[in-house]
N, CA and C atoms as a LAMMPS dump frame, in Angstrom:
ITEM: TIMESTEP
0
ITEM: NUMBER OF ATOMS
498
ITEM: BOX BOUNDS ff ff ff
-5.0000000000000000e+02 5.0000000000000000e+02
-5.0000000000000000e+02 5.0000000000000000e+02
-5.0000000000000000e+02 5.0000000000000000e+02
ITEM: ATOMS id mol type element x y z
1 1 1 N 0.888 -0.996 -0.299
2 1 2 C -0.008 -0.02 -0.047
3 1 3 C 0.936 1.382 0.303
4 2 1 N 0.633 2.122 -0.965
5 2 2 C 1.444 3.267 -0.837
6 2 3 C 0.796 4.27 0.405
7 3 1 N 2.129 5.275 0.644
8 3 2 C 1.631 6.143 1.69
9 3 3 C 0.791 6.978 1.281
10 4 1 N 0.338 7.397 0.508
11 4 2 C -0.841 8.32 -0.135
12 4 3 C -1.913 7.765 0.147
13 5 1 N -2.376 6.422 0.099
14 5 2 C -3.354 5.79 0.557
15 5 3 C -3.437 5.105 1.829
16 6 1 N -2.423 5.253 2.265
17 6 2 C -2.388 4.954 3.8
18 6 3 C -3.127 5.527 4.613
19 7 1 N -3.211 6.593 4.814
20 7 2 C -3.205 7.435 6.026
21 7 3 C -2.943 7.224 7.438
22 8 1 N -3.653 7.465 8.295
23 8 2 C -3.118 7.359 9.495
24 8 3 C -3.327 6.268 10.287
25 9 1 N -4.126 5.465 9.887
26 9 2 C -4.572 3.804 10.305
27 9 3 C -4.336 2.664 9.551
28 10 1 N -3.986 2.843 8.564
29 10 2 C -3.567 1.476 7.608
30 10 3 C -2.106 1.154 7.968
31 11 1 N -1.964 -0.132 7.9
32 11 2 C -0.719 -0.661 8.389
33 11 3 C 0.135 -0.498 6.99
34 12 1 N 1.706 -0.38 7.224
35 12 2 C 2.264 -0.203 6.364
36 12 3 C 3.67 -1.111 6.51
37 13 1 N 4.113 -1.945 5.787
38 13 2 C 5.086 -2.426 5.771
39 13 3 C 6.234 -1.558 5.038
40 14 1 N 7.366 -1.321 6.022
41 14 2 C 8.358 -0.648 5.416
42 14 3 C 9.872 -1.742 5.352
43 15 1 N 10.6 -1.615 4.57
44 15 2 C 11.821 -2.267 4.603
45 15 3 C 12.926 -1.773 5.009
46 16 1 N 13.672 -2.165 6.172
47 16 2 C 14.438 -1.136 6.693
48 16 3 C 15.786 -2.425 6.774
49 17 1 N 16.566 -2.024 5.984
50 17 2 C 17.752 -3.192 5.714
51 17 3 C 17.327 -4.492 5.616
52 18 1 N 16.596 -4.799 4.808
53 18 2 C 16.185 -6.202 4.399
54 18 3 C 15.241 -6.646 5.523
55 19 1 N 14.857 -6.239 6.942
56 19 2 C 14.038 -6.474 7.649
57 19 3 C 12.966 -5.673 7.416
58 20 1 N 11.564 -6.204 7.293
59 20 2 C 10.119 -5.605 7.266
60 20 3 C 9.876 -5.349 8.402
61 21 1 N 9.021 -3.908 8.738
62 21 2 C 8.56 -4.042 9.901
63 21 3 C 7.382 -3.415 9.561
64 22 1 N 6.365 -3.621 10.144
65 22 2 C 5.302 -2.777 10.238
66 22 3 C 4.898 -1.621 10.772
67 23 1 N 4.4 -0.425 10.492
68 23 2 C 4.327 0.658 11.008
69 23 3 C 3.074 1.439 10.635
70 24 1 N 2.692 2.657 11.296
71 24 2 C 1.473 3.667 10.866
72 24 3 C 2.399 4.787 10.771
73 25 1 N 1.94 5.362 9.53
74 25 2 C 2.172 6.875 9.45
75 25 3 C 1.473 7.795 10.598
76 26 1 N 2.424 8.747 11.127
77 26 2 C 1.936 9.603 12.499
78 26 3 C 1.829 10.752 11.604
79 27 1 N 2.902 11.355 11.161
80 27 2 C 2.818 12.611 10.84
81 27 3 C 3.634 12.805 9.475
82 28 1 N 2.733 13.549 8.573
83 28 2 C 3.363 13.902 7.058
84 28 3 C 3.72 15.181 7.076
85 29 1 N 4.884 15.646 6.396
86 29 2 C 5.321 17.026 6.288
87 29 3 C 5.213 17.077 4.77
88 30 1 N 4.33 18.22 4.213
89 30 2 C 4.525 18.055 2.807
90 30 3 C 4.89 19.698 2.096
91 31 1 N 5.636 19.735 1.272
92 31 2 C 6.27 21.098 0.52
93 31 3 C 4.848 22.093 0.478
94 32 1 N 4.691 23.141 0.853
95 32 2 C 3.74 23.714 0.841
96 32 3 C 3.33 24.685 -0.817
97 33 1 N 4.446 24.345 -1.621
98 33 2 C 3.731 24.88 -3.006
99 33 3 C 3.554 23.736 -3.841
100 34 1 N 4.371 22.741 -3.666
101 34 2 C 4.571 21.38 -4.619
102 34 3 C 3.19 20.507 -4.09
103 35 1 N 3.343 20.179 -2.941
104 35 2 C 2.697 19.353 -2.219
105 35 3 C 3.536 18.116 -2.389
106 36 1 N 4.612 18.039 -2.43
107 36 2 C 5.445 16.763 -2.339
108 36 3 C 5.842 16.328 -0.718
109 37 1 N 5.892 15.125 -0.595
110 37 2 C 6.035 14.726 0.86
111 37 3 C 7.557 15.126 1.236
112 38 1 N 7.534 15.974 2.228
113 38 2 C 9.143 16.376 2.666
114 38 3 C 9.704 15.206 3.785
115 39 1 N 8.872 14.868 4.891
116 39 2 C 9.229 14.192 5.78
117 39 3 C 7.962 13.27 6.399
118 40 1 N 7.824 11.983 6.851
119 40 2 C 7.266 11.12 7.305
120 40 3 C 7.465 11.281 8.658
121 41 1 N 6.808 10.832 9.835
122 41 2 C 6.99 10.027 10.804
123 41 3 C 6.218 8.892 11.065
124 42 1 N 7.062 7.748 11.299
125 42 2 C 6.53 6.468 11.354
126 42 3 C 6.385 5.858 12.854
127 43 1 N 5.318 5.304 13.431
128 43 2 C 5.359 4.504 14.54
129 43 3 C 5.374 3.089 14.23
130 44 1 N 6.343 2.47 14.776
131 44 2 C 6.568 0.92 15.043
132 44 3 C 5.43 0.363 15.635
133 45 1 N 4.821 -0.49 15.209
134 45 2 C 3.732 -1.497 16.095
135 45 3 C 3.983 -2.511 16.361
136 46 1 N 3.366 -3.183 17.322
137 46 2 C 3.18 -4.469 17.786
138 46 3 C 1.809 -5.216 17.573
139 47 1 N 1.654 -5.965 16.2
140 47 2 C 0.439 -6.443 15.979
141 47 3 C -0.718 -6.986 16.922
142 48 1 N -0.105 -7.07 18.47
143 48 2 C -0.969 -7.721 18.962
144 48 3 C -1.12 -6.79 20.385
145 49 1 N -0.973 -5.727 20.415
146 49 2 C -0.931 -4.565 21.386
147 49 3 C -1.742 -3.633 20.851
148 50 1 N -3.01 -3.219 21.468
149 50 2 C -3.916 -2.34 21.128
150 50 3 C -3.404 -0.677 21.404
151 51 1 N -3.911 0.061 20.058
152 51 2 C -3.101 1.275 20.363
153 51 3 C -4.519 2.172 19.991
154 52 1 N -4.395 3.463 20.532
155 52 2 C -5.418 4.328 20.448
156 52 3 C -5.31 5.384 19.57
157 53 1 N -5.994 5.929 18.795
158 53 2 C -5.789 6.817 18.116
159 53 3 C -7.236 7.472 17.516
160 54 1 N -7.407 8.714 16.762
161 54 2 C -8.348 9.161 16.736
162 54 3 C -8.828 9.096 15.425
163 55 1 N -10.254 9.056 15.008
164 55 2 C -10.832 9.064 13.667
165 55 3 C -11.841 9.963 13.623
166 56 1 N -12.016 10.345 11.937
167 56 2 C -13.08 11.096 12.302
168 56 3 C -14.41 10.647 12.206
169 57 1 N -15.524 11.407 12.08
170 57 2 C -16.902 11.197 12.707
171 57 3 C -17.515 11.768 11.404
172 58 1 N -18.2 10.97 10.6
173 58 2 C -18.798 11.071 9.304
174 58 3 C -20.331 11.007 9.498
175 59 1 N -20.935 11.964 9.321
176 59 2 C -22.836 11.891 9.632
177 59 3 C -23.039 11.583 8.178
178 60 1 N -23.915 10.627 8.262
179 60 2 C -24.743 9.738 7.023
180 60 3 C -26.008 9.882 7.486
181 61 1 N -26.861 9.654 6.099
182 61 2 C -28.176 9.632 6.225
183 61 3 C -28.903 11.075 6.348
184 62 1 N -30.305 11.154 6.697
185 62 2 C -31.041 12.278 6.864
186 62 3 C -31.773 12.258 8.044
187 63 1 N -31.761 13.489 8.872
188 63 2 C -32.571 13.558 9.813
189 63 3 C -33.904 14.051 9.544
190 64 1 N -35.043 13.432 9.865
191 64 2 C -36.376 14.044 9.502
192 64 3 C -36.794 15.021 10.055
193 65 1 N -36.14 15.714 11.441
194 65 2 C -36.249 16.563 12.069
195 65 3 C -36.141 18.046 11.139
196 66 1 N -34.836 17.668 10.644
197 66 2 C -33.949 18.667 9.57
198 66 3 C -34.336 18.649 8.204
199 67 1 N -34.845 17.601 7.824
200 67 2 C -35.689 17.728 6.538
201 67 3 C -36.836 18.456 6.466
202 68 1 N -37.422 18.125 7.907
203 68 2 C -38.88 19.043 7.863
204 68 3 C -38.831 20.493 8.104
205 69 1 N -37.383 20.974 8.524
206 69 2 C -36.936 22.16 9.189
207 69 3 C -37.667 22.515 10.098
208 70 1 N -37.925 21.732 11.259
209 70 2 C -37.996 21.698 12.756
210 70 3 C -36.973 22.252 13.476
211 71 1 N -35.636 21.939 12.894
212 71 2 C -34.515 22.554 13.601
213 71 3 C -33.08 21.977 12.585
214 72 1 N -32.265 22.617 13.278
215 72 2 C -31.008 22.435 12.685
216 72 3 C -29.917 21.484 13.019
217 73 1 N -28.864 20.513 12.399
218 73 2 C -28.354 19.744 12.958
219 73 3 C -26.936 20.023 13.332
220 74 1 N -26.662 20.024 14.646
221 74 2 C -25.35 20.293 15.254
222 74 3 C -24.61 19.107 15.596
223 75 1 N -23.091 19.262 14.939
224 75 2 C -22.617 18.119 15.32
225 75 3 C -21.514 18.444 16.222
226 76 1 N -21.642 17.871 17.456
227 76 2 C -20.582 18.21 18.341
228 76 3 C -19.134 17.659 18.534
229 77 1 N -18.945 16.28 17.884
230 77 2 C -18.018 15.672 17.778
231 77 3 C -17.441 15.334 16.571
232 78 1 N -16.115 15.9 16.136
233 78 2 C -15.887 15.888 14.62
234 78 3 C -14.815 14.577 14.435
235 79 1 N -14.462 14.266 15.623
236 79 2 C -13.243 12.891 15.765
237 79 3 C -13.637 12.347 16.857
238 80 1 N -13.234 11.129 17.375
239 80 2 C -13.315 10.639 18.581
240 80 3 C -12.274 9.461 18.419
241 81 1 N -11.585 9.049 19.883
242 81 2 C -10.725 8.263 20.063
243 81 3 C -10.887 6.938 20.205
244 82 1 N -10.568 6.349 19.159
245 82 2 C -11.044 4.517 19.233
246 82 3 C -9.669 3.68 19.699
247 83 1 N -9.887 2.639 20.295
248 83 2 C -8.772 1.61 20.671
249 83 3 C -8.987 0.499 19.896
250 84 1 N -7.909 -0.125 19.18
251 84 2 C -8.025 -1.31 18.562
252 84 3 C -6.579 -2.239 18.303
253 85 1 N -6.787 -3.351 18.296
254 85 2 C -5.408 -3.916 17.388
255 85 3 C -5.237 -3.196 16.225
256 86 1 N -4.108 -3.122 15.698
257 86 2 C -3.727 -2.61 14.592
258 86 3 C -4.473 -2.66 13.141
259 87 1 N -4.948 -4.359 13.158
260 87 2 C -5.525 -4.706 12.131
261 87 3 C -6.827 -4.43 11.813
262 88 1 N -7.391 -4.13 13.569
263 88 2 C -8.743 -3.616 13.647
264 88 3 C -9.094 -1.993 13.46
265 89 1 N -8.307 -1.335 13.325
266 89 2 C -8.265 0.324 12.703
267 89 3 C -9.235 0.836 12.004
268 90 1 N -10.021 1.59 11.841
269 90 2 C -10.84 2.29 10.638
270 90 3 C -10.189 3.608 10.655
271 91 1 N -10.77 4.137 9.416
272 91 2 C -10.359 5.404 9.293
273 91 3 C -11.391 6.086 9.768
274 92 1 N -12.552 5.91 9.617
275 92 2 C -13.556 6.807 10.25
276 92 3 C -14.924 5.999 10.79
277 93 1 N -15.706 6.766 11.682
278 93 2 C -17.067 6.194 11.983
279 93 3 C -18.014 6.442 11.253
280 94 1 N -18.627 5.814 10.733
281 94 2 C -20.223 6.625 9.827
282 94 3 C -21.489 6.329 11.032
283 95 1 N -21.952 7.745 11.047
284 95 2 C -22.817 7.74 12.144
285 95 3 C -24.25 8.131 11.597
286 96 1 N -25.377 7.064 11.755
287 96 2 C -26.399 7.318 11.016
288 96 3 C -27.349 8.434 11.67
289 97 1 N -27.724 9.45 10.963
290 97 2 C -28.808 10.357 12
291 97 3 C -29.934 10.206 11.684
292 98 1 N -30.541 9.341 11.007
293 98 2 C -31.913 9.211 10.619
294 98 3 C -33.224 9.164 11.82
295 99 1 N -32.072 8.553 12.722
296 99 2 C -32.973 8.397 14.486
297 99 3 C -33.194 9.907 15.078
298 100 1 N -32.367 10.772 14.353
299 100 2 C -33.189 12.329 14.907
300 100 3 C -34.278 12.638 14.329
301 101 1 N -35.283 12.645 14.816
302 101 2 C -36.71 12.783 14.414
303 101 3 C -37.084 14.168 15.181
304 102 1 N -36.749 14.669 16.416
305 102 2 C -37.56 15.87 16.962
306 102 3 C -36.578 16.657 17.406
307 103 1 N -36.774 17.899 17.6
308 103 2 C -36.122 19.069 18.542
309 103 3 C -35.742 18.173 19.711
310 104 1 N -34.004 18.365 19.872
311 104 2 C -33.368 17.859 21.059
312 104 3 C -33.152 16.44 20.792
313 105 1 N -33.349 15.584 19.697
314 105 2 C -32.893 14.053 19.563
315 105 3 C -31.672 14.373 19.501
316 106 1 N -30.824 13.435 20.297
317 106 2 C -29.081 13.248 20.1
318 106 3 C -28.623 11.965 19.752
319 107 1 N -27.509 11.901 19.411
320 107 2 C -26.829 10.704 19.304
321 107 3 C -25.653 10.717 19.927
322 108 1 N -25.482 9.895 20.931
323 108 2 C -24.389 9.645 22.152
324 108 3 C -23.124 8.967 21.465
325 109 1 N -22.008 9.163 22.467
326 109 2 C -21.064 8.143 21.709
327 109 3 C -21.702 6.595 22.134
328 110 1 N -22.442 6.834 23.189
329 110 2 C -22.673 4.976 23.729
330 110 3 C -23.702 4.582 22.746
331 111 1 N -24.459 5.599 21.494
332 111 2 C -25.34 4.761 20.449
333 111 3 C -24.475 4.426 19.197
334 112 1 N -22.934 4.842 18.67
335 112 2 C -22.003 4.268 17.779
336 112 3 C -22.311 2.932 17.793
337 113 1 N -22.186 2.54 16.061
338 113 2 C -22.238 1.285 15.751
339 113 3 C -20.695 0.626 15.486
340 114 1 N -19.824 0.224 16.231
341 114 2 C -18.653 0.146 16.176
342 114 3 C -18.427 -1.219 15.475
343 115 1 N -17.096 -1.035 15.018
344 115 2 C -16.57 -2.4 13.988
345 115 3 C -16.212 -3.576 15.074
346 116 1 N -16.4 -4.875 15.369
347 116 2 C -15.861 -5.773 15.713
348 116 3 C -14.114 -5.336 16.422
349 117 1 N -14.309 -5.732 17.595
350 117 2 C -12.542 -5.039 17.918
351 117 3 C -12.196 -3.877 18.264
352 118 1 N -13.241 -2.685 18.07
353 118 2 C -13.073 -1.554 18.246
354 118 3 C -13.992 -0.981 19.475
355 119 1 N -13.036 -0.376 20.063
356 119 2 C -13.873 0.615 21.425
357 119 3 C -13.573 2.114 21.306
358 120 1 N -14.413 2.805 21.785
359 120 2 C -14.464 4.192 21.64
360 120 3 C -13.962 4.479 23.202
361 121 1 N -13.122 5.557 23.68
362 121 2 C -12.54 5.931 24.606
363 121 3 C -12.966 7.196 25.354
364 122 1 N -13.905 7.957 24.393
365 122 2 C -14.805 9.18 24.779
366 122 3 C -15.524 8.975 25.622
367 123 1 N -16.263 9.943 26.055
368 123 2 C -17.265 9.533 27.486
369 123 3 C -18.379 9.209 26.522
370 124 1 N -19.196 8.087 27.232
371 124 2 C -20.188 7.572 26.761
372 124 3 C -21.726 8.231 26.495
373 125 1 N -21.751 9.347 27.274
374 125 2 C -22.898 10.249 27.397
375 125 3 C -22.532 11.536 26.541
376 126 1 N -21.243 11.662 25.893
377 126 2 C -21.121 12.798 25.335
378 126 3 C -21.582 13.061 23.528
379 127 1 N -22.44 13.909 23.177
380 127 2 C -23.21 14.194 22.164
381 127 3 C -22.321 14.175 20.928
382 128 1 N -22.663 13.404 19.895
383 128 2 C -21.698 13.717 18.972
384 128 3 C -22.845 14.437 17.663
385 129 1 N -24.103 14.252 17.62
386 129 2 C -24.718 15.159 16.882
387 129 3 C -26.223 15.126 17.383
388 130 1 N -26.901 16.393 17.227
389 130 2 C -28.381 16.752 17.791
390 130 3 C -29.134 18.026 16.788
391 131 1 N -30.058 17.924 17.124
392 131 2 C -31.009 18.649 16.725
393 131 3 C -31.201 19.595 17.175
394 132 1 N -31.296 21.017 16.932
395 132 2 C -31.44 22.139 18.02
396 132 3 C -32.499 22.947 17.168
397 133 1 N -32.998 23.75 17.869
398 133 2 C -34.238 24.625 17.687
399 133 3 C -33.651 25.771 16.677
400 134 1 N -34.256 26.223 15.682
401 134 2 C -33.568 27.581 15.107
402 134 3 C -34.105 28.699 16.212
403 135 1 N -33.187 29.608 16.569
404 135 2 C -33.307 30.866 16.843
405 135 3 C -34.212 32.087 16.378
406 136 1 N -35.504 32.214 17.119
407 136 2 C -36.035 33.624 16.424
408 136 3 C -35.276 34.945 16.514
409 137 1 N -35.484 35.712 15.489
410 137 2 C -34.981 37.178 15.739
411 137 3 C -35.81 37.694 16.501
412 138 1 N -35.359 38.225 17.706
413 138 2 C -36.748 39.222 18.217
414 138 3 C -36.195 40.548 18.096
415 139 1 N -37.211 41.096 17.591
416 139 2 C -37.336 42.733 17.332
417 139 3 C -37.191 43.442 19.098
418 140 1 N -35.834 43.769 18.825
419 140 2 C -35.596 44.549 20.495
420 140 3 C -36.761 45.496 20.92
421 141 1 N -37.342 46.005 19.943
422 141 2 C -38.358 47.112 20.441
423 141 3 C -39.624 46.722 20.697
424 142 1 N -40.053 45.465 20.309
425 142 2 C -40.988 44.962 20.576
426 142 3 C -40.974 43.948 22.133
427 143 1 N -39.54 43.569 22.213
428 143 2 C -39.428 42.792 23.441
429 143 3 C -39.311 43.904 24.697
430 144 1 N -39.028 45.436 24.21
431 144 2 C -38.623 46.332 25.148
432 144 3 C -39.992 46.688 25.642
433 145 1 N -40.951 46.743 24.934
434 145 2 C -42.337 47.351 25.025
435 145 3 C -43.565 46.222 25.425
436 146 1 N -43.262 45.019 25.369
437 146 2 C -44.24 44.045 25.883
438 146 3 C -45.09 43.639 25
439 147 1 N -46.022 42.858 25.426
440 147 2 C -47.344 42.531 24.536
441 147 3 C -47.752 43.626 24.223
442 148 1 N -48.135 44.891 24.715
443 148 2 C -49.145 46.134 24.456
444 148 3 C -49.104 46.726 22.876
445 149 1 N -47.84 46.303 22.186
446 149 2 C -47.803 46.572 21.18
447 149 3 C -46.775 47.831 21.102
448 150 1 N -46.729 48.667 19.929
449 150 2 C -45.881 50.005 20.444
450 150 3 C -46.737 50.916 21.094
451 151 1 N -45.532 51.985 21.922
452 151 2 C -45.705 52.753 22.573
453 151 3 C -45.612 54.23 21.789
454 152 1 N -46.763 55.111 21.959
455 152 2 C -46.604 56.142 21.174
456 152 3 C -45.559 56.975 21.532
457 153 1 N -45.158 57.812 20.008
458 153 2 C -43.452 58.364 20.185
459 153 3 C -43.996 59.584 20.613
460 154 1 N -42.879 60.226 21.469
461 154 2 C -42.915 61.381 22.204
462 154 3 C -42.256 62.53 21.351
463 155 1 N -43.411 63.572 21.335
464 155 2 C -42.765 64.766 20.306
465 155 3 C -42.355 65.677 21.37
466 156 1 N -40.545 65.929 20.951
467 156 2 C -40.018 67.046 21.782
468 156 3 C -39.994 67.887 20.59
469 157 1 N -40.037 69.392 21.147
470 157 2 C -40.055 70.268 20.247
471 157 3 C -38.854 71.534 20.987
472 158 1 N -38.556 72.37 20.218
473 158 2 C -38.132 73.432 20.813
474 158 3 C -37.912 74.368 20.131
475 159 1 N -38.688 75.639 20.567
476 159 2 C -38.925 76.698 19.639
477 159 3 C -37.437 77.799 19.543
478 160 1 N -37.463 78.176 18.832
479 160 2 C -36.165 79.203 18.305
480 160 3 C -36.148 80.749 19.637
481 161 1 N -34.886 80.713 19.939
482 161 2 C -34.824 81.487 20.518
483 161 3 C -34.926 81.224 22.199
484 162 1 N -35.482 79.672 22.712
485 162 2 C -35.006 79.376 24.1
486 162 3 C -33.968 79.051 24.417
487 163 1 N -33.845 79.209 25.526
488 163 2 C -32.709 79.069 25.887
489 163 3 C -32.725 77.552 26.979
490 164 1 N -31.646 76.86 27.053
491 164 2 C -31.267 75.771 27.624
492 164 3 C -31.36 75.942 29.018
493 165 1 N -32.404 75.715 29.992
494 165 2 C -31.867 75.779 31.216
495 165 3 C -30.655 74.593 32.064
496 166 1 N -30.054 75.25 32.64
497 166 2 C -29.069 74.115 33.497
498 166 3 C -29.766 74.004 34.967
């Protein structure tokens, strides 16, 4: 597998002086203008030891509450930390949001469908995505005047030649 396709969660076999070592690419530095790879940090791994890494959270599907314009979708976690054997690592977790049917509906970390051998280290009660109500824009004058409607404007008149009193 090439480095370009490997990403940070796929195993790469690197030949070091005739000995093959299984590694993960941890940091890739690129030339800003050309986009070519300047430097790569590899992490040697033991295939039998679990490791922790961050993976992206992708929202899939459609929320009925958002589709019917009851509210808007808010994604609270863009990544989660997973723990797994190197062979069980995944690039991302897909989260189905079709269960978000009402305002206040939430997908928690505990609701995530995980592949076999993968565990999430984030707090189980943490919100991944939720539907929140649209905020109405409140007219400041209406809010200040209460429910009685607009107050009558006051007319202030100054006659010519009148002096200001101190």
